[in-house]
C-alpha positions in Angstrom: 100.7 99.3 144.6 103.1 102.2 144.0 103.2 104.9 146.6 100.9 107.8 146.0 102.8 111.1 145.2 101.8 113.9 147.5 100.8 117.5 146.5 100.3 120.1 149.2 96.6 120.9 149.6 95.5 117.8 147.7 93.7 114.9 149.3 93.0 111.4 147.9 89.7 109.6 147.8 88.1 106.4 146.3 84.6 105.8 145.0 82.7 102.8 143.7 81.0 103.2 140.3 79.8 100.6 137.8 81.5 97.9 139.9 84.9 99.5 139.7 86.8 101.4 142.4 88.0 104.8 141.2 90.6 107.0 142.8 90.4 110.7 142.5 92.5 113.6 144.0 90.8 116.7 145.3 91.7 120.3 146.1 89.7 123.4 147.0 86.0 123.5 147.8 82.7 124.9 146.8 80.0 124.3 144.2 82.1 125.4 141.2 83.7 122.0 140.2 86.5 121.4 137.8 87.1 117.8 136.7 90.5 117.0 135.2 91.0 113.9 133.0 94.6 112.7 132.3 96.0 110.9 129.2 98.4 108.1 128.5 100.9 107.3 130.0 99.9 109.4 133.0 97.4 109.6 135.9 95.9 112.3 138.2 99.4 113.5 139.0 99.6 115.1 135.6 97.5 117.9 137.2 99.9 118.5 140.2 100.5 122.1 139.1 97.0 123.0 137.9 95.1 121.8 140.9 96.7 124.2 143.4 96.4 127.0 140.8 92.6 126.6 140.6 91.8 125.6 144.2 91.4 129.1 145.5 88.2 129.6 143.4 87.1 126.0 142.4 86.7 122.5 143.8 89.1 120.6 141.6 88.9 116.8 141.1 91.5 114.8 139.2 90.2 111.4 138.3 92.3 108.3 137.6 90.6 106.6 134.6 89.9 102.9 134.7 93.1 101.0 134.8 95.4 104.0 135.5 97.0 105.4 138.6 95.3 104.1 141.7 91.9 103.2 140.2 91.0 99.6 139.8 92.2 97.9 136.6 89.7 95.3 135.3 90.5 93.3 132.2 88.2 95.1 129.9 86.1 98.2 129.3 88.7 100.5 127.8 86.7 101.6 124.8 86.6 105.4 125.1 82.8 105.7 125.1 82.8 103.2 128.0 85.4 105.3 129.8 83.2 108.3 129.2 80.3 106.4 130.9 82.7 105.7 133.8 83.2 109.4 134.3 79.5 110.1 134.3 78.9 107.3 136.8 81.6 108.7 139.1 80.0 112.2 139.0 76.6 110.6 139.8 78.1 108.7 142.7 79.6 112.0 144.0 76.3 113.8 143.5 77.8 116.3 141.0 75.5 117.3 138.2 77.5 119.9 136.3 81.2 120.6 136.0 83.8 122.5 134.1 86.0 120.0 132.3 89.8 119.8 131.6 91.3 117.0 129.5 94.6 116.0 127.9 95.4 113.3 125.4 92.9 110.4 125.9 91.4 112.5 128.7 90.7 115.2 126.1 89.2 112.7 123.6 87.0 111.3 126.4 86.1 114.9 127.2 84.9 115.6 123.7 82.8 112.4 123.8 81.3 113.6 127.1 80.5 117.1 125.8 78.9 115.6 122.6 76.9 113.1 124.6 75.8 115.2 127.7 76.4 118.9 126.8 74.2 120.1 129.7 76.5 118.5 132.3 79.6 120.4 131.1 79.7 124.1 131.4 83.1 124.6 129.7 85.8 122.4 128.3 89.6 123.1 128.2 91.2 120.4 126.0 94.9 119.9 125.4 97.0 118.1 122.8 94.3 115.9 121.2 92.5 115.7 117.9 88.7 115.8 118.2 86.8 112.6 117.3 85.3 114.1 114.2 88.8 114.5 112.6 88.6 112.6 109.3 90.8 110.5 107.1 91.3 113.5 104.7 92.8 115.6 107.5 94.7 112.8 109.2 95.8 110.8 106.2 99.1 112.6 105.6 100.0 112.3 109.2 99.1 108.7 110.0 102.7 107.6 110.1 103.2 109.7 113.2 101.0 107.2 115.1 103.4 104.2 114.6 104.0 104.0 118.4 100.3 102.9 118.9 100.9 99.7 116.9 104.0 99.0 119.0 102.0 99.5 122.2 99.1 97.2 121.1 101.3 94.4 119.8 100.6 91.2 121.8 103.3 90.7 124.4 105.5 93.6 123.3 103.4 96.4 124.6 102.8 94.6 127.9 106.6 94.0 128.4 107.5 97.6 127.4 105.1 99.0 130.0 106.3 96.6 132.8 110.0 97.2 131.9 109.8 100.8 133.1 111.6 101.9 129.9 108.7 102.8 127.7 107.0 105.6 129.7 110.2 107.7 130.3 111.0 107.5 126.6 107.4 108.7 125.7 107.4 111.5 128.3 110.8 112.9 127.4 110.7 112.1 123.7 107.3 113.8 123.1 108.2 116.9 124.9 109.9 120.1 123.7 110.7 121.3 127.2 112.5 118.1 128.3 114.1 119.6 131.4 110.8 119.3 133.3 111.2 115.6 133.6 113.2 115.0 136.7 113.7 111.3 137.8 111.1 111.5 140.7 108.4 112.8 138.3 109.2 110.2 135.7 109.0 107.4 138.3 105.7 108.7 139.6 104.2 107.8 136.2 106.3 104.9 135.1 106.3 102.9 138.3 102.5 102.3 138.2 102.8 100.5 134.8 105.2 97.9 136.2 102.1 96.4 137.8 100.7 93.7 135.5 97.0 94.9 135.5 98.1 98.5 134.7 100.4 97.3 132.0 97.5 95.5 130.4 95.3 98.6 130.8 97.9 100.7 128.9 97.9 98.2 126.1 94.1 98.0 126.0 93.8 101.8 125.6 95.4 101.4 122.2 94.3 97.9 121.2 90.6 98.7 121.8 90.9 102.0 119.9 92.7 100.7 116.8 91.0 97.3 116.5 87.4 97.9 117.8 86.8 101.7 117.8 88.6 102.9 114.7 86.5 101.0 112.1 83.4 102.9 113.3 85.2 106.2 113.3 86.4 105.6 109.8 82.8 104.8 108.7 81.8 108.2 110.1 80.6 107.6 113.6 81.4 111.2 114.6 81.3 112.7 111.1 78.2 114.7 111.9 79.2 115.6 115.5 78.4 119.1 116.6 79.9 120.6 119.8 77.7 122.8 121.9 79.9 123.2 125.0 82.2 126.3 124.9 85.7 124.8 124.4 89.3 126.0 124.2 91.8 123.6 122.6 95.4 124.2 123.4 97.9 122.3 121.1 101.6 122.3 121.3 103.3 123.4 118.1 105.9 120.7 118.5 103.4 118.0 119.5 103.8 114.7 117.5 100.0 114.8 117.0 99.8 117.2 114.1 97.9 120.4 114.7 97.5 120.8 110.9 94.9 118.0 111.1 92.7 120.4 113.1 92.0 122.4 109.9 88.2 122.8 109.4 87.2 122.2 113.0 84.8 125.1 112.8 82.3 123.0 110.9 81.8 121.0 114.0 82.5 123.5 116.7 81.7 127.1 116.3 82.0 127.5 120.0 85.6 126.2 120.1 88.7 128.3 120.1 92.1 127.0 119.1 95.5 128.1 120.4 98.7 126.7 119.0 101.4 127.0 121.7 104.9 127.5 120.5 107.9 125.7 121.9 105.7 123.1 123.5 105.4 119.4 122.8 102.7 116.9 123.8 102.7 117.2 127.6 101.6 120.8 128.0 100.5 120.6 131.6 104.0 119.4 132.5 106.0 121.5 130.1 104.2 124.8 130.5 102.2 124.7 133.8 102.1 128.5 134.2 100.5 129.0 130.7 98.0 126.2 131.3 97.1 127.7 134.7 96.6 131.1 133.2 94.5 129.9 130.4 92.4 127.7 132.7 91.8 130.5 135.2 90.7 132.9 132.4 88.6 130.4 130.4 87.0 128.5 133.2 86.0 131.6 135.1 84.7 133.6 132.2 
């Protein structure tokens, strides 16, 4: 296993849920709990700036999803509804009934699924750099070409070798960012080194293979077409994010309680590129 990066005031813990051992980092204390969910190709360390910023008034947990970071990496179970079930099971094991939620990328997608499925368990949701699951072909169609990298990742053999090589993750982190100067070698290695392990390389591939080959057909047929979000939500989206914010047009039909802020001069990795802005928005929105 790769060495766990250290953040002042943050402790590391493991919990068994659904037969899988999950790692989570924790900062702060109290009954006001904030749960942070990372995206690909990252893990809990994505929240290294946000956790200390919220710890003075919240108990902050940053979970490693199945197959990522220091959580166990089984062969299967990477469908996003299943990952949402993982999150609920972890909360149950920790005896936590209700949280405020933060999610980025796949963690944001899973966050939307959680809020749609169990709205009473989530008080507020701060999402970053993700299109909600109800986004349709009409909105996404002109921008599908931007997702070419997903097919490279899910290609048998190729995606696995790219993860293990240590070359893919740095290119994704730097190439999808507007503020590229934030990626020093130590930070890049904190994320890329975990994927050199075979099980985690397979997990990275399965995130996209399961989505495109098993989940996407149901989404295209309208699985979330009638989704209605009840949890107060703020979606922050980088203006320079390869995921096109133009595809968010018409979100109000599904989410009258959601606000949208397009953040200028920011790419896909907002928590890394603009940590001060994210901390400010989180403190304001999660405390209101």
